[in-house]
C-alpha positions in Angstrom: -1.1 192.6 -10.5 1.8 191.7 -8.3 4.4 193.1 -10.8 2.4 196.3 -11.1 2.4 196.7 -7.3 6.1 196.1 -7.2 6.8 198.7 -9.9 4.6 201.3 -8.2 6.3 200.7 -4.8 9.7 201.0 -6.4 8.8 204.2 -8.2 7.1 205.7 -5.2 10.0 204.8 -2.9 12.5 206.4 -5.3 10.3 209.5 -5.7 10.0 209.9 -2.0 13.7 209.4 -1.6 14.4 212.0 -4.3 12.0 214.5 -2.7 13.7 214.1 0.7 17.1 214.5 -0.9 15.9 217.5 -2.8 14.5 219.2 0.3 17.7 218.5 2.3 19.9 219.8 -0.5 17.8 222.9 -0.9 17.9 223.7 2.9 21.6 223.1 3.0 22.2 225.3 0.0 20.0 228.1 1.6 22.0 227.9 4.8 25.3 228.1 2.9 24.1 231.1 0.9 22.8 232.8 4.1 26.1 232.3 5.8 28.0 233.7 2.8 25.6 236.7 2.6 26.2 237.5 6.3 30.0 237.2 5.8 29.8 239.5 2.7 27.7 242.0 4.6 30.2 242.1 7.5 33.2 242.5 5.1 31.4 245.3 3.2 30.6 247.1 6.5 34.2 246.9 7.7 35.5 248.1 4.3 33.0 251.0 4.2 33.8 252.0 7.8 37.5 252.0 7.0 36.9 254.1 3.8 34.8 256.6 5.8 37.5 257.0 8.5 40.2 257.5 5.8 38.0 260.1 4.1 37.5 261.9 7.5 41.2 261.9 8.2 42.0 263.2 4.7 39.4 266.0 5.1 40.7 266.9 8.5 44.3 267.1 7.2 43.1 269.3 4.3 41.2 271.5 6.7 44.3 272.0 8.9 46.4 272.7 5.8 43.9 275.3 4.6 43.9 276.9 8.0 47.7 277.1 8.1 47.9 278.3 4.5 45.2 281.0 4.5 44.3 281.8 8.1 47.9 282.0 9.4 49.2 283.9 6.4 47.8 287.3 7.5 49.2 286.8 11.0 52.6 286.0 9.5 52.3 289.0 7.2 51.5 291.2 10.1 54.3 289.8 12.2 56.8 290.4 9.3 55.4 293.9 8.8 55.8 294.5 12.5 59.5 293.5 12.3 60.1 295.7 9.3 58.4 298.7 11.0 60.4 298.0 14.2 63.7 297.9 12.2 62.8 301.2 10.5 62.1 302.8 13.9 65.3 301.5 15.5 67.3 302.5 12.4 66.2 306.2 12.8 
């Protein structure tokens, strides 16, 4: 009976030790994963903010280019016509 008691105590002690190590390993792994997830979220947020700002700047430049190209053109055309008309009047 003494040997059976020794075997049970040895197995129980190892099982408890294994359970404790398993729990500690699991909680450590969860903390590492949570930290990596937080870092990934922050990196993703920074990259998306940078991409949004770059897109805003590109769209703003295209808007200005469009205004210069299409809105200023009639003004330039009127100014050029005004100069041509003024030359014709002065030439008479």
